[in-house]
N, C-alpha and C positions, 0 to 999 in steps of 0.2 A: 504494499499500499504505499503509495507516494504523494505527499502533500504537492500541490502545485503553490509556487511561490506567487505572491500576489501583491500589488502595490494599491492599496484602496483607500487612501487619504484617511479621513476621520471617520468614515463610516464604519458602523457595527456590523461585522459578518461573520459567519464561521466557514472558513475554507474547506472546500470537498477534499474528501481522500480518494482516489480513485486507483482500481488495480491495471497496472499497465505491463505489458508484456517486456519482457527483458530485452527486445531488441527496440523497444522504444525510448526516444531521447524526448526530454520534455525542453530543452533549451530553448526551441523555437518559441514556445507559449510563454513566457516572460518577455521575450524580444519584441513580440508583437503586442503585448499587452493582452493576450487572448486567454480568457480564465474560465473557470467553472468555480461555480458559488452555490452552496445547496441554502436555501431561504426556504420560508413558508411560501405557500402558493399564494399567487394574488389573483383575485378573481375579478381581473377586467383587462381587456386586449386590445392590439393596434395592427395595420397593413397597407399594401399597396396593389394596383391593378395587376391583371395577368395577361401574358403574351403567350401564345400557344401556335403550333403549327398541325395541320393534318397530316404531316409526313415527319418520318424522325430524321430529316435532314436538317441542316444547321439553320437556325432561324435567322432571319436577315436582322440586323442591329437596328434597322429603321423601321421594323414592322410596328405597327400600331397594336396598342392593347385591345383585345377584343373579348367578348362575351356574349352569350346569348342573353345577357340580362344587364341592367345597367347599375354600375356603381360608382361611388364617388371616389376621387383620387386623394389620396392620403396628403394633408396638409404640411406634415412635418416630415416628409420621406425623401427629399432632394439628395440626400448621400447614400441612400439604400439602393443597390443595386439588385433588381428582381427579374427573373427570368422563369417563366414556365415551359418546359420542354416537353416533348411527348413521343413515345415509342409506339409505334402503331400495332405490332403482333400482340402484346400484351395490354395494348391501351392503358400503359404506365405513364404518369406525369413525373417528371424528376423537376426539381425545384433548385435555382441557383441564386443564393443571397450573399451581398458583398456590402462592406463600408468603403463607400469611393472616397470619403474624407479622409480616411488613415494613409500615411504615407505607404505603407505596403500594401493597400487595398485586399485586405484579408477575405477569404471568401469561404462558404461551404456547399456542399451539394446535400440534398435531400433525396433518398431512394432512387440513386443512379441505376443503369441498366449497363449490364457487360455488352452489350451489342452496340450502345451508344456512347460509348468512354471516349471514342476519337472526337466524336462531336462535340462532347462537354468540354474536353480539354481544348480543343480550337477555339471555342467559345469564350473559354476563360482567357487564353492567351491573347485573342484579338479584344478583349476589354481590359486587360492588364491587370488581372488580378492575381493573388496569390492563393490557391487553393489549400487551404488548412484542414479543413474537415470532410468526410465523406460519412455520410449519415444514414441510417435506415430507421423507419418507424417500427419496423417488425422483421421477422424472418418470414420473406414472401415465399409463395406456393407457385406463382405462376411465371416466374422468370427469375435469372439469377442475377444478383446485385453486382454492379460495376465496382463495387468498394475495394474489392481486392486487385483489380487491374489498375484502379487509379492509384493505388498504394506502389504498384510496381513503376508505373509510368511517371508519376510526379513526385519527388523526393519530399519526404517530410510529412507527407498527408497522414493524418490519424483517422482510423476508422472508428465510429461511434454507434453504438446501440444499446438499448437496455440490459440491465443486468439479469432483469427477470426473462429474458429471451433465452439465456443459455448459449448464446452465440458466442464466437470468438470475435474479439475486437481490441483495439488498443485502449479506449475508454469505454466503459461501461456507467450508464447514467441510471440514476434513480429519481423518483418523482421529488419536484422541488428543485432540482438542478439549475443552473444557467449556464448557457453555452454564449459564449463571446465570441464576435468577430469584431474588432474595434470597439466602437461604442455601442454597437447595437446587439441585442441578446435574444435568445430562446430560451423559454421556460419549459420545463419537460414535465409533463402531466401523465400520468399511468391511465391508460385506456384499455384494458384488457376486455377479452370477449371475443374478436375474431380470432386471435390467437393468446396466448398467456403473457407473452411479452410485448404487446402494443403499447406505444407511446405516441401522444399528440405533442408536436412542438409547437409552441405558441411565443409570438413576437411579445417584447417587453411593454409594460405601461410606463408611463413618466415622461418626463422632458427630454426632447430629443428621440423618443422612439416613434417607429411608424403607427398614423392614425389614419383609419381605424386599425384594430390590431389585425393581426392575420395568425390563422391556425393551420397546421399541415397535419390533418389528421388521418394520414396513412389509409388503412382498410376499414377503422372503426367508423367512421362516418363518410358515406360517399352522398353525392348530389341526388337527392330523393330517394336515396337508399342506404344500406350499410354492408359492411362485409359478411360472409356465411361464417356460420359458428359451429360446422360440423366436423372440425378437424383441428389438430395442432392446438389441443388443449382449449379449444373454443367452448364459450358457454352463452347461450341467448340472454340470460339473468345478468351474466358479468358484464355482457356489451350495453345493455340497457341502462344499466346503473352507471356504467364508464361515461356514456355519452350525455346522461341527464346531469351526473352531478360535475363533470370535467368539462365538457364543451358546452352545454346548453346553459351553464351558468356563465359564461362569457357574456360580454355586450352585445345585444342583438346586431348591432352592424359589423361586427367581428367578420371578417371575409374567412370563409374556410376552402380550404386547397386539399382535395384528396389525393390518393394515390394513383387512382384508376378512374376513368368514366368512359363508358362504352355507346354513349348516345351524343358525344359532341360539346356536353357541357364544361365549361372550364372553372369556374369559380360559384359559390353560392354564400349565403351568409346564415349567422346563427338565426335570426329573426325567421328567415324563409323556411329553414329546416325545421324549426319550430311549429310552424303553421302548416307546410305542405308535405312533409316527409311521411309517405305512406305507411312505413311502418313505426317509426320512433314517435310518432303522434299520438298511437295507441296506448292503452294501459299496458302494464307488465305482462298480465296474462295473454293478451291478445297478440301481442309482441312474440312472446315464446311460441305460440300456436303457429304464428306465420313462419319463423323460421326452421320449426321442426316440420313443416310440410313444403318446403322448398323445391324438393327434390331434383337438386342440382347434380349434373355429371361430376365424375372424378376427376379432378383437375389435370390434365394432360402433362403438364410441367412440374407437378410435385415430387415424383420420385427422382426428378434430376435437381431441381431449384433446392428444396428445402435441405439435402445433404450440402450442398454446395455453400448455402447461404449460413449454414451452421459453422463454415469454417472461412468466412468472410469472402464468399465467392471463389477461393482460389482453390479448384481442382480440375481435372482433365473431363470437362462436362463435354466438349466437341467430341470425344470418343464415346462418350455414354449416348449421346444423342445420336451419333450415327449407327 
């Protein structure tokens, strides 16, 4: 267990301790003032608009933020770089966030896909960013994470996932942890139910943080839906409680970004999902009945994706796939 050194001025905080692999160096973290801090959860949020593509090719930097719905632009987010990237085979969204005001322009990726790693690296280089963290919301069953490849191709990148996932990573996060890139940070909220290790990453509240807040919900909450609960330690009761206690308690204008969408939607809000989500607006018993009767097919990638993702996405997946 290694304490991460911080310079926090006069604020009173408790420094987190993380289990870090023996090959991990922490020197880059204090150099860039990137830090993990454990605090009590703050029940209020912030964010930006989203830019997406219908294909997994590199997004043009001049593309307009688009959505099937209308959202306000955050008033205090001019220094936050944000991109929403898409991989069409698994309908996965990857999110890039960075602090453009910091001299090193530190950046992180949420839910990268192995097939799109070169695209992501190219975009990061074009924007002049320095990738620090490659993060996952949970152990995915429908694609192999790009975390391992990013660690191989970009020196100094640290993989991040929840302790509860049981997966290999450089940094394991717990509920209440804060992940910093420059002056911006993400809070970690435990949202199990789709899998036992699911977390939601929420942008911070307070001066200088994006407004409205943003939440990256993984598969816990999808746009007008939610992740299945019939494998990987899933529980419909746990998912229902997670969403209602950790996501629906955020301000209603909080922008929600899921790990997947299969109908062309890019973003929603807490208020919309509380009103229109056809599953999670029901009472708990009705929700459990819905989830128990979905009759979904066995995930075609699960036997390849889960073992690979339990070891940071590093294994001979090409040979197994063929």
